[in-house]
C-alpha positions as CSV (number, residue, x, y, z in Angstrom):
1,M,67.4,131.7,-5.5
2,R,67.3,135.4,-4.6
3,Y,63.5,135.4,-5.1
4,T,62.9,132.6,-2.7
5,P,62.5,134.7,0.5
6,A,60.1,137.0,-1.2
7,A,58.1,134.1,-2.7
8,L,57.9,132.5,0.8
9,A,56.7,135.7,2.4
10,L,54.1,136.2,-0.3
11,S,52.8,132.6,0.0
12,L,52.7,133.0,3.8
13,L,50.7,136.2,3.4
14,A,48.3,134.5,1.0
15,A,47.8,131.5,3.4
16,V,47.1,133.7,6.4
17,T,44.7,135.9,4.4
18,A,42.8,132.9,3.1
19,S,42.5,131.2,6.5
20,V,41.2,134.4,8.1
21,S,38.5,134.8,5.5
22,L,37.3,131.2,6.1
23,S,36.8,131.8,9.8
24,A,34.4,134.7,9.5
25,P,32.4,135.5,12.6
26,P,28.8,134.3,12.7
27,V,26.1,136.5,11.2
28,P,24.3,138.4,14.0
29,L,20.6,137.7,14.4
30,D,18.2,140.3,13.1
31,P,16.3,142.0,16.0
32,R,12.9,140.9,14.6
33,A,14.1,137.3,14.3
34,A,15.7,137.4,17.8
35,V,12.3,138.3,19.3
36,L,10.7,135.4,17.4
37,V,13.4,133.0,18.5
38,A,13.0,134.1,22.1
39,E,9.2,133.5,21.8
40,G,9.8,130.1,20.3
41,R,12.2,129.1,23.1
42,K,9.6,130.2,25.7
43,L,6.9,128.2,24.0
44,L,9.1,125.1,23.7
45,A,10.0,125.3,27.3
46,G,6.3,125.5,28.1
47,G,5.6,122.4,26.1
48,D,4.0,124.0,23.0
49,A,6.1,122.5,20.2
50,N,3.7,123.6,17.5
51,G,3.8,127.2,18.7
52,A,7.5,127.1,18.9
53,I,7.8,125.7,15.4
54,D,5.6,128.5,14.1
55,A,7.7,131.1,15.8
56,Y,11.0,129.6,14.5
57,E,9.6,129.4,10.9
58,A,8.5,133.0,11.1
59,A,12.0,133.9,12.3
60,L,13.4,131.9,9.4
61,A,11.3,133.9,7.0
62,V,12.8,137.1,8.5
63,Q,16.3,135.8,8.2
64,P,16.6,132.8,5.9
65,G,19.3,130.2,6.5
66,H,20.5,131.5,9.9
67,V,22.2,128.7,11.8
68,A,20.8,129.4,15.2
69,I,17.2,129.5,13.9
70,L,17.7,126.3,12.1
71,L,19.1,124.6,15.2
72,N,16.2,125.7,17.3
73,L,13.7,124.6,14.6
74,A,15.4,121.2,14.4
75,E,15.2,120.8,18.2
76,A,11.5,121.7,18.2
77,T,10.6,119.3,15.4
78,R,12.6,116.6,17.2
79,K,10.6,117.2,20.4
80,Q,7.4,116.9,18.3
81,G,8.5,113.5,17.1
82,M,9.3,114.5,13.5
83,Q,12.9,113.2,13.4
84,G,13.1,113.1,9.6
85,K,12.3,116.8,9.4
86,A,14.8,117.6,12.2
87,L,17.5,115.7,10.3
88,R,16.8,117.9,7.3
89,Y,17.4,121.0,9.4
90,Y,20.5,119.6,11.0
91,R,21.9,118.7,7.6
92,E,21.2,122.2,6.3
93,V,23.2,123.6,9.1
94,L,26.0,121.1,8.4
95,E,26.1,122.2,4.8
96,T,27.0,125.7,5.8
97,E,29.1,124.8,8.9
98,P,30.4,121.3,8.7
99,G,32.0,121.4,12.1
100,N,29.0,122.7,14.1
101,V,29.1,120.4,17.1
102,Y,25.5,121.2,18.1
103,A,24.2,120.1,14.7
104,I,26.3,117.0,14.7
105,S,25.0,116.1,18.2
106,G,21.4,116.9,17.3
107,E,21.6,114.9,14.1
108,G,23.0,111.9,16.1
109,Q,20.2,112.2,18.7
110,A,17.6,112.3,15.9
111,L,19.2,109.2,14.4
112,V,19.0,107.4,17.7
113,E,15.4,108.3,18.0
114,K,14.8,106.8,14.5
115,G,16.7,103.7,15.4
116,A,19.9,104.3,13.4
117,V,22.2,103.8,16.3
118,E,25.3,102.9,14.2
119,R,25.1,106.1,12.2
120,A,24.7,108.0,15.5
121,R,27.9,106.4,16.8
122,R,29.7,107.7,13.7
123,N,28.5,111.2,14.7
124,L,29.8,110.6,18.2
125,T,33.2,109.6,16.8
126,R,33.2,112.7,14.7
127,L,32.3,114.9,17.7
128,E,35.0,113.3,19.8
129,Q,37.5,114.2,17.1
130,I,36.4,117.8,17.0
131,C,35.8,118.7,20.6
132,G,36.8,115.7,22.7
133,A,34.7,113.3,24.7
134,G,34.1,115.8,27.5
135,C,32.3,118.5,25.6
136,L,28.6,118.9,26.3
137,P,27.3,118.0,22.8
138,A,29.4,114.8,22.8
139,R,28.1,113.8,26.3
140,D,24.5,114.5,25.3
141,L,24.9,112.2,22.2
142,A,26.6,109.5,24.2
143,A,23.8,109.5,26.7
144,A,21.2,109.3,23.9
145,I,23.1,106.3,22.4
146,Q,23.3,104.7,25.8
147,Q,19.6,105.1,26.3
148,G,18.8,103.7,22.9
149,P,15.8,104.4,20.7
150,A,12.4,104.7,22.3
151,P,10.1,101.7,21.9
152,Q,7.6,102.0,19.1
153,V,4.0,102.1,20.4
154,V,1.4,100.4,18.3
155,T,-2.3,101.3,18.6
156,A,-5.1,98.7,18.6
157,E,-6.6,100.3,15.5
158,A,-3.4,99.7,13.6
159,V,-3.5,95.9,14.1
160,Q,-7.2,95.2,13.8
161,A,-8.0,91.8,12.4
162,K,-9.6,91.8,9.0
163,P,-12.6,89.5,8.8
164,T,-12.4,86.8,6.1
165,V,-15.3,84.8,4.7
166,T,-14.8,81.2,3.9
167,T,-17.2,78.7,2.5
168,N,-17.6,75.2,4.0
């Protein structure tokens, strides 16, 4: 009984120390990678998704696994129409930061673009639990879900008739 206050104080100290170490500040961006990310953003804003992807991949080579670089790379690949690759980048971010609202929202938007609206709704529910319905990532995802997936365009070459020879 007389050790109870000391044990409680020690357990409280251990709990506080453990929670502080889990919420470490984000890793700062390397200056060389920051220049490449800025270049990629400028290229993406100008409509050059391929150039932006090249810049982001170069930044990723300078600083592998950085969350901000991966999010930018995912956005660029999404704009290029490669939703599967974007999903891989978003999931890589979510492995290191499971509560990253931008990755959850981006993953949901890529899912909508692929046609997986129900899975995107699950992401929206998760976002609303984390930051509420009014936060920007949740509003962006809700708007994407409301708009729905883009219609698939089929080219004439893809549906050409195959000639068949029959005997009479």
